[in-house]
C-alpha positions, 0 to 999 in steps of 0.5 A: 500500500505504501508503494502504491501511494508513492507511485501516485505521488510520482505520477501526479506530483509530490508533496514536499515536506520541509521545503523552504521554497516559496513556489512549487518545487515538486513535479511529476515524471509526466511534466518532464517533457514540458520542463525540457521545453520550458525549464523552471527558473528557481532564482535570478541574481543581480549579476545575471546568474540564473539557476534553473531545472536541467533539461535533456540537452543540458545533461549532455553538456554535464556528461561531457564535463564529467567525461573530461575529468575521467572515465564516465558512463555514457547513459547514467544521467540520461537514464536517471533523468528519464525515470525520475521527476525533473524537480526536485533534483536536477539543476543548472547554473547559467550566465548569459545563456551559457551553462556554467554549473550543475548539480543533481539531487536524486531521490533514492528513497522516501527520505534520502537524496543522493547528491552528485554531478556538482561542477562549475566551469573553471572560467567561472569559479570563485564567484560562489556560483556553485554555492548558490546553486547547491546550498540556496536552491538544491538545499531548499528542496531537500529540507530535512531529508537525508543527503548522501554525497561521495566527496572527492578527497580535497578541501571540500571533503575536509570541510563537510564535517564542519557543515554538519555532515557525518563521514561513514566510509570510503568508496574506492574506484578500480579499473583493469584491462580485461585479460584472460583470467577476468574474461574466463567463463566462471566455474559456477555451480548454478547458472548465469543467464541474461537479465532479459531471460528472467522475470523482471518481477523476480529481478526486482524482488532480489534487488529489494533485498539489498537496495536502500529501500524496499519496493521503491518505485523509482528504483524499479523504473530506473532498473528497467532501463538500466539493464537494457542500455545500448551497448550494455550487458546485464546478467543474473546468477541462479542457484541450483533451485533456480532462485536468483542469488545475484546480478550484475550490470555493465554499461559503456563509457564515453571513452573508447573501449571502456565500460563501467560495472555496477551494480553487482549484488550477490548473496556471497563472494563466490557468486559475485566473483562468477558474475564479475567474470561472466560480465567480462567474457565478451570484452577481452582487451577492453578496460572496465571500471568498478566502484566498491564500498571499502568496508566490503572486504570480500569484494576487495579480495575479489578485486585483488585476485584479478589484480585491478588497479586502484584509481581513486577514493571518495568519502561517503558523507550523510547530512540530516541523519545516517541511514544504514546503507552498507550491506555486504551483499553490495559488491559494487555500487550502481553508479557514483555519478547518479546513485551510489547504492 
């Protein structure tokens, strides 16, 4: 019943608790197309700076910014924007018609937003553009709900505790050129099949066990597209009784011959290792990237077995509370760009 009520809000519009904005700040998915044509302007400043809702075209520029910084999945922002209400959550800063800043706040559960895609064009830094977008506008929409961020370990990360954020653990990125060992068909007692070959309801039932909120309608809509992105691959592990015991997704990056893996959810390390091998059997010679929560030592052991390279770490912080987000069955998160669960 709770999920049905939430789905009704999703289609017809949210009621935003704790919102400080004077005008309507919660929309429905049905309004996304109109917001692409006529973005909602949240605020204009005297210096010409405008913060407004992000459009599909804006998202392409934001993805290019992130692709210039490092390995970036091609479809992450596109999928999330097509399955989530555009407001609250997707923001653009603009000066004289030029996009200069961005941020996203993805509603991952009834009471949890995931913050990412925070960027300011280097030409415009030092003018508090990011601060105004992130704190004055996006912060107003979040209200008293929890905000989760994975912060780059720099000056900002060290300042977050002073701003009331609670540090919990690091998320570690690894990559590797797929070699014979990683691309070998796994020796697995159960079976590994295409995600499209199993009931989507059963697939969601398994995801529900470990995602941050059970039966969250937005997660369901998101995964339905996530497992079918162009150039991607999604696999499911079944035990000998044909029960789902794990799944893994892979999607292509902007960078040539590179892919990101996630999520990788599994009941145990044996299944996780088999899924990691299986998802790489068709891309020998390509580079794969994976993001892992540091407390998951079983996942780190698998990464070490295949001699992945450590790329960087980000620090997981929460504001307005600390959800119980770590689960050992999450061997790789969905995406640190849009939904790090």
